[in-house]
N, C-alpha and C positions, 0 to 999 in steps of 0.2 A: 395530508391536509395541507402541510408546507408545498407538495407536487403542485397541488390544486390551487391553492393559492398566486401562485408564479404564473400558472396557465391564466387564472382570470387575470391577472396584469395585463400579461401579453394582451390578452383580447382588450381588452379596455383601453390600451393603447392603440390598436388597430383600429376601433370603432369609430373614431373623428376619420378616419381616410373613407370608409366606406360606410359612413351612417345614414347620410343624406338619400331620400328616395328622390327620380326623377319623375316623379309622376308630380311634383311642385307647379304650381301653376305658372303657365308660359314655357318649361324646358319641351324641348325635342331632342330626339333621339341623340342627333348632330352635337347639341351642347352636353351631352352627360359622357362620364367616364367609367366605366366596368370595373368594378373591382373583382380581383378571384382568389381565393386563396385553397393552396394545395398543403397536403402532407409532404414531408419530403424525404425521400430516403436515399441516401447516396451510401453507393459498397464499392470500397478503392481496397482492392489485393484482398480481401477477406475480412476487412473492417467496415461495420457500421457505423452513420453518422445519419441520424435521425433529425427532424426539425421541419418548420414550417416557411412557406415561402408566400409570399403576399405580392401580385402584381395589379396596377393600375395599368387600365387601357386606355389611353387619352383618343379622342376621336380622329386627330392624324394617324394612329396606329402606331404610335412613341407607346413603349413599354415601360415603365421605373417599376422596380421590384428591391425587395429587400429579401434574406433568407436569414433565419433567425433560429436556433438549435431550441432543445427542450426546456432550456435552463433560461431562456429569455437573451441569450447573448448573441448578437448579432454579428453573424458569419461575414456577412458583403453585401453589398445593393451592386443593384446593374440597370442600364437604361439599354434597351434595346430599341433604336429607331435608324431608319435608312436601310436596313438589312444587316446590322452589325449590333453586337452585344459592347458594351461598355462595361468594365466592373472596379468599384469602387468600396472606397472605406472598408477593406478587405482587413479582417484580425488579424494580429501580430504573427500567430504559427501559418498561416495558409497565406502570407506577405513576399511571396518569392516571386519574380517576374516571370519564372516557367509553369507555376501554378494559376498565377493569372491568367498566361498564355491560355492553358488549356480549357481554363473556366469560362472566357472568352469565349474559344472558338466553340467549347461544347455546348454555351448556351446560345447563341449566335444558329448553329445547328438548330436545336432544340425550340425558340422559339418560332426561326423560321418557317418549319414544319407546322408547328400548332397554329399558327397563322393560317397559313394553308391548306390545314384542317387535314393532310396527307395522313393515311390508314400506316405507310408503310414506306419509310425514306430508309435510304444509305448512300451515305458520300465517303469515300475514301474506308479508314475503320471506324466509321461511326455508323450505328443500328438506330435507327429510330420506330417505334409502335405505337401506334393510339388506339388503345379496346374500345369496344364499345360503349363502356360504361364511362369512358372519360378520362380513363387513367394513360397518362403518358409515361414510354419506356423508353431510355435511350443507353447503349452500351456504347460506351469509347474501348474498342480492342487495344489498340496501340497501348495505352497506359492502364487499361483494367479498369475502369471505372464505368458504373451503372446507376443512373439516374432515375428514379421511380416518382412521378408527380400524381399525387390521390386527391382528385377535388376534397375539400371539405364541405362546400354549398356549392348552391345555385349562385349563378353573377347576381351583382346587385349594381343598379345603376345609381350614380353618385355624382354631385355638384362635382364643377372642375376645382 
């Protein structure tokens, strides 16, 4: 019961971000923000980390997101703009320059190819695949890290 309560609290926190519909009078698609939620599975050298990744895609293409674990603890925030990702507000155990650097480069690769809707992409030791159902998988061979983003719901358009 308590695990469900934590999940419900997390959803209630995300509702204001994704709650209002663009169907309100006078709104056009150019004035709206798309909100996407994903179940995230990160595998690091045989260990699994699961959580939720919520992203707001703004009209200019800028993406603002956050990653929260299953207990509702925020792991980190990120912003993707002009083809580069920035990682911010990183939880203590992950707040090391080399971990932030790997996360930044991996997120840049993932979000660039998600934006292009590339089905298969390879850059150096990074491989990305987007399945027909929308699941995005990326593997960083250099550091043995895998990311799997599985869509939780359809896109919602909201006010800015």
